[in-house]
C-alpha positions as CSV (number, residue, x, y, z in Angstrom):
1,M,72.2,85.7,73.6
2,D,74.8,83.0,73.6
3,R,78.2,83.5,75.2
4,T,80.0,84.0,71.9
5,A,77.7,86.8,71.0
6,L,78.0,88.3,74.4
7,A,81.8,88.2,74.1
8,Q,81.6,89.9,70.7
9,K,79.3,92.6,72.1
10,Y,81.0,93.3,75.4
11,R,84.6,92.1,75.4
12,N,87.5,94.0,73.9
13,A,91.2,94.4,74.5
14,S,90.8,97.2,77.0
15,N,88.2,95.5,79.3
16,A,89.1,91.8,78.8
17,A,90.2,91.3,82.4
18,T,87.0,92.9,83.8
19,Y,84.8,90.9,81.3
20,D,86.5,87.7,82.3
21,K,86.0,88.4,86.0
22,V,82.3,89.2,85.6
23,V,81.8,86.0,83.7
24,D,83.8,84.0,86.2
25,D,81.9,85.5,89.2
26,F,78.6,84.8,87.4
27,D,79.5,81.2,86.7
28,K,80.5,80.7,90.4
29,A,77.2,82.1,91.5
30,D,75.1,80.2,89.0
31,R,75.5,76.9,90.9
32,D,72.3,75.4,89.5
33,H,73.4,76.3,86.0
34,D,70.0,77.8,85.1
35,G,71.6,80.8,83.4
36,N,70.4,83.2,86.2
37,V,71.7,84.3,89.5
38,T,69.7,85.4,92.5
39,F,71.0,87.9,95.1
40,Q,71.3,85.0,97.6
41,E,73.5,83.0,95.1
42,Y,75.7,86.1,94.6
43,K,75.9,86.7,98.3
44,N,77.0,83.1,98.9
45,V,79.9,83.4,96.4
46,A,80.9,86.7,98.1
47,Y,80.8,85.1,101.5
48,D,82.9,82.1,100.2
49,A,85.4,84.6,99.0
50,G,85.7,86.2,102.4
51,E,83.5,89.2,101.9
52,R,81.4,90.2,104.9
53,Y,78.7,92.9,105.0
54,A,78.4,95.5,107.8
55,P,75.0,95.7,109.6
56,G,72.5,97.3,107.3
57,E,74.8,97.1,104.3
58,E,73.2,94.0,102.8
59,G,69.9,95.7,102.1
60,V,71.7,98.5,100.2
61,I,73.8,96.0,98.2
62,E,70.7,94.0,97.3
63,K,68.9,97.2,96.1
64,Y,72.0,98.0,94.0
65,W,72.1,94.5,92.7
66,L,68.5,94.7,91.6
67,L,69.3,97.7,89.4
68,K,70.7,95.1,87.1
69,D,67.4,93.2,86.9
70,K,65.7,94.8,83.9
71,N,62.9,92.3,83.7
72,N,62.2,92.4,87.4
73,D,62.2,88.6,87.9
74,Q,64.6,88.9,91.0
75,K,67.3,87.0,88.9
76,I,70.2,88.4,86.9
77,S,71.2,86.8,83.6
78,L,74.7,87.0,82.4
79,E,73.6,89.5,79.7
80,E,71.9,91.7,82.3
81,M,75.1,91.6,84.4
82,L,77.4,92.5,81.5
83,E,75.1,95.2,80.3
84,F,75.1,96.8,83.8
85,E,78.9,96.5,84.1
86,F,79.7,98.0,80.7
87,N,76.7,100.2,79.9
88,P,75.0,101.2,83.1
89,N,72.1,103.5,83.1
90,E,73.9,106.4,84.7
91,E,70.8,108.3,85.6
92,E,69.4,105.3,87.4
93,V,72.7,104.7,89.3
94,A,72.9,108.4,90.2
95,R,69.3,108.4,91.5
96,F,70.1,105.3,93.6
97,F,73.1,107.0,95.3
98,D,71.1,110.2,95.7
99,E,68.4,108.3,97.5
100,L,71.0,106.5,99.6
101,D,72.6,109.8,100.6
102,A,69.2,111.2,101.6
103,Q,68.7,108.3,104.0
104,E,71.9,109.1,105.9
């Protein structure tokens, strides 16, 4: 789906700032401009922005990241990222956090 269609589908007056931030973060991470972002690319942008992960936290964040990856190719497209941001599979997210709680 092209960016105009994505904006029509996901962006509205009440979420414009969030939409714009997701797109901006995606564009920063997609340094090779292939239309997909790997977890490592995402992590590099977070690191450049000053975000640091606590020991053991990175694996959890990567697993959460991969919930967005609907075609299981280890890459997230802008459409997958927007879909997860605005229409997450609530059962899948709840299961993720339940499993995380069970590990503690």
